[in-house]
C-alpha positions as CSV (number, residue, x, y, z in Angstrom):
1,M,120.0,114.8,14.1
2,R,118.0,113.8,17.0
3,I,115.3,116.2,18.4
4,T,113.3,116.2,21.6
5,V,110.1,116.9,21.6
6,L,108.6,119.0,24.7
7,D,104.8,120.2,25.1
8,K,104.4,123.0,27.5
9,G,101.1,124.8,28.2
10,G,99.9,123.7,25.1
11,V,102.9,124.7,22.8
12,I,105.1,122.1,21.4
13,F,108.9,122.9,21.2
14,L,111.1,121.3,18.9
15,V,114.9,121.2,20.6
16,P,118.0,119.6,18.9
17,E,119.8,117.4,21.1
18,R,123.7,118.3,21.4
19,P,126.4,117.6,23.7
20,I,126.3,119.8,26.8
21,R,129.8,120.9,25.7
22,D,128.2,122.4,22.7
23,Y,126.3,125.0,25.0
24,R,129.3,126.4,26.6
25,G,129.9,130.0,26.7
26,I,126.2,130.5,25.3
27,A,125.3,133.3,27.8
28,R,128.5,135.2,27.8
29,G,128.5,138.7,28.8
30,T,125.0,138.5,30.2
31,S,124.6,140.9,32.7
32,L,123.2,139.5,35.9
33,K,122.2,142.8,37.2
34,G,118.3,143.2,38.0
35,L,117.5,139.5,38.4
36,R,114.7,138.7,40.5
37,E,115.1,135.8,43.2
38,K,112.9,133.0,42.5
39,K,110.3,133.8,45.2
40,D,109.6,137.3,43.5
41,R,109.0,135.7,40.0
42,H,105.4,135.2,40.2
């Protein structure tokens, strides 16, 4: 298995590399209600 190492804000994330097809449907059923606009996130 290949792993990508990401450093964000002093935290190291180990993310397994998988084909994008494997992520299909990962957020199925997620509600879009209450999402903020990008300008309102900070």
